[in-house]
C-alpha positions as CSV (number, residue, x, y, z in Angstrom):
1,M,127.8,60.1,-116.1
2,R,126.4,56.6,-115.7
3,H,128.9,54.5,-117.6
4,K,128.5,50.8,-116.9
5,K,125.8,51.4,-114.3
6,Q,123.1,49.2,-115.9
7,R,120.4,47.7,-113.8
8,Y,116.6,47.1,-114.1
9,Q,115.2,50.1,-112.3
10,L,111.5,48.9,-112.7
11,N,110.3,52.5,-112.5
12,R,110.8,52.5,-108.7
13,F,113.1,54.3,-106.2
14,S,115.9,52.2,-104.7
15,S,114.2,50.9,-101.5
16,W,111.0,50.1,-103.3
17,R,113.0,48.3,-106.0
18,K,115.0,46.3,-103.5
19,S,111.8,45.3,-101.7
20,T,110.2,44.2,-105.0
21,V,113.2,42.1,-106.0
22,R,113.4,40.4,-102.6
23,A,109.7,39.6,-102.5
24,L,109.9,38.1,-106.0
25,A,113.0,36.0,-104.9
26,R,111.1,34.8,-101.8
27,N,108.1,33.8,-103.9
28,L,110.3,32.0,-106.4
29,L,111.8,29.9,-103.6
30,V,108.5,29.1,-102.0
31,Y,106.5,28.3,-105.1
32,Q,109.3,27.3,-107.4
33,S,107.6,28.9,-110.4
34,I,106.0,32.4,-110.6
35,K,104.3,34.4,-113.3
36,T,105.7,37.9,-113.7
37,T,106.9,40.4,-116.3
38,L,110.1,39.9,-118.3
39,H,111.9,42.9,-116.8
40,R,111.1,41.9,-113.2
41,A,112.2,38.3,-113.9
42,K,115.5,39.6,-115.3
43,A,116.0,41.9,-112.3
44,V,115.4,39.0,-109.8
45,R,117.5,36.4,-111.7
46,P,121.0,37.5,-110.2
47,L,119.6,37.5,-106.6
48,A,117.9,34.1,-107.1
49,E,121.1,32.6,-108.6
50,K,123.2,34.0,-105.7
51,L,120.8,32.6,-103.1
52,I,120.9,29.1,-104.6
53,S,124.7,29.2,-104.9
54,L,124.9,30.1,-101.2
55,A,122.6,27.2,-100.5
56,R,125.0,24.9,-102.4
57,Q,127.9,26.0,-100.0
58,N,125.8,25.0,-96.9
59,S,127.9,26.8,-94.4
60,L,127.0,29.0,-91.4
61,A,128.3,32.1,-93.1
62,A,126.2,31.3,-96.2
63,K,123.1,30.8,-94.0
64,R,123.6,34.2,-92.4
65,Q,124.0,35.9,-95.7
66,A,120.8,34.3,-97.0
67,A,119.0,35.2,-93.8
68,K,120.1,38.8,-94.3
69,I,118.5,38.9,-97.8
70,L,115.4,36.8,-97.1
71,N,114.5,37.9,-93.5
72,D,112.7,34.6,-92.9
73,H,114.2,31.7,-90.9
74,K,111.8,29.1,-92.2
75,L,112.6,30.0,-95.8
76,V,116.3,29.9,-95.2
77,S,116.0,26.4,-93.7
78,L,113.9,25.4,-96.8
79,L,116.6,26.8,-99.1
80,F,119.5,25.0,-97.4
81,S,117.7,21.7,-96.7
82,D,115.6,21.2,-99.9
83,I,116.6,23.5,-102.7
84,G,120.4,23.6,-102.2
85,P,120.9,19.8,-102.4
86,R,118.7,19.7,-105.6
87,F,121.3,21.8,-107.4
88,A,124.4,20.2,-106.0
89,K,125.5,18.7,-109.4
90,R,124.7,22.0,-111.3
91,Q,127.3,24.7,-111.5
92,S,125.0,27.5,-112.8
93,G,121.7,28.1,-114.6
94,F,119.5,27.6,-111.6
95,T,116.5,29.5,-113.1
96,R,114.8,29.8,-116.4
97,I,112.5,32.3,-118.1
98,I,109.7,31.0,-120.3
99,N,107.7,33.5,-122.5
100,L,103.9,33.6,-122.1
101,G,102.9,36.4,-124.4
102,T,101.7,39.9,-123.6
103,R,99.4,41.2,-120.9
104,R,96.0,42.5,-122.2
105,G,95.9,45.7,-120.2
106,D,99.3,47.3,-120.7
107,D,100.9,45.0,-123.3
108,A,103.7,44.0,-120.9
109,Q,105.7,40.9,-121.8
110,L,104.6,38.1,-119.4
111,V,106.9,35.2,-118.5
112,I,107.1,32.2,-116.2
113,F,110.1,32.5,-114.0
114,E,111.0,29.1,-112.4
115,L,113.7,26.9,-111.0
116,T,115.2,24.5,-113.5
117,E,115.2,21.6,-111.0
118,L,111.5,21.5,-109.9
119,K,110.5,19.3,-106.9
120,E,108.3,16.5,-107.9
121,K,104.8,16.7,-106.4
122,K,103.6,13.6,-104.5
123,E,100.4,12.2,-105.9
124,K,97.6,12.1,-103.4
125,K,96.3,8.7,-102.6
126,P,92.6,8.4,-102.5
127,K,91.3,8.1,-99.0
128,K,90.0,4.7,-98.0
129,E,86.3,4.8,-97.4
130,K,85.3,3.6,-94.0
131,E,82.9,0.7,-93.9
132,E,79.6,1.7,-92.4
133,K,78.6,-0.3,-89.4
134,P,75.0,-1.5,-89.5
135,K,73.0,0.2,-86.8
136,E,71.5,-2.1,-84.2
137,I,67.8,-2.2,-84.5
138,A,66.0,-1.4,-81.3
139,Q,63.9,-4.2,-80.1
140,E,61.1,-2.0,-79.1
141,S,59.3,-0.2,-81.9
142,P,58.7,3.5,-81.3
143,I,55.1,4.7,-81.0
144,E,54.0,6.2,-84.3
145,E,52.1,9.4,-84.2
146,K,49.6,10.4,-86.8
147,K,50.6,13.5,-88.7
148,P,47.9,15.7,-90.1
149,E,47.7,15.8,-93.9
150,A,49.0,18.8,-95.8
151,P,46.4,21.1,-97.1
152,K,45.6,20.7,-100.8
153,V,47.4,23.2,-103.1
154,S,46.1,24.5,-106.4
155,P,48.1,23.7,-109.6
156,R,49.1,27.3,-110.0
157,E,50.8,27.5,-106.6
158,K,52.7,24.3,-107.4
159,E,54.4,25.9,-110.4
160,K,56.0,28.7,-108.4
161,P,59.6,27.9,-107.3
162,P,60.2,27.7,-103.6
163,I,61.5,30.9,-101.9
164,T,65.1,30.3,-101.0
165,K,66.7,32.1,-98.1
166,K,70.0,33.9,-98.9
167,P,73.0,32.8,-96.8
168,S,74.2,35.3,-94.3
169,R,77.4,37.1,-95.2
170,K,80.4,36.6,-93.1
171,F,81.9,39.5,-91.1
172,L,83.5,41.8,-93.7
173,G,83.8,39.1,-96.2
174,G,85.9,36.8,-94.0
175,I,88.5,39.5,-93.0
176,R,88.4,38.0,-89.5
177,N,90.5,35.1,-90.8
178,I,93.4,37.4,-91.6
179,F,93.9,38.3,-87.9
180,K,93.6,34.7,-86.7
181,K,96.7,33.5,-88.6
182,E,99.7,32.4,-86.5
183,R,102.7,34.6,-87.0
184,D,106.2,33.4,-87.6
185,S,108.2,33.4,-84.4
186,L,112.0,33.5,-84.2
């Protein structure tokens, strides 16, 4: 019998469910706010709260436990250097779920799952325009060549729009860029 064995199974077998929950937790930490379904958000909430409470401890053992869950050194350093100190004054309630409505295709309940203490985004300052330097005029004037006049075109031919050349397509729709990305090194 399954007495007191409640959890959100998300219609997945155990390893797939673990992978889904970890991926959602990683994305929450990176983007601070994600759009997902209600059941997925409720399944991820305990793990996200645990990771943030580990970050508040800021000890080597806590960092190792977070690394075991997240499997990403850069994300662990972000968690402990940026997110943890933000929640230093708060005892619990590190995440919130905001309802969005239902998804059109399958009528699933959509929510925004976000951290309660969001990092303020810096406003971008407009770039200063560089002053254009006046070009020095050459003292000698270049020799002008006479160009032949264009042939006269009838009025009907003027009405036709010019033929535009289609841009060439990139190799497999730009899939080359996927393989050029620099990988995370340990």
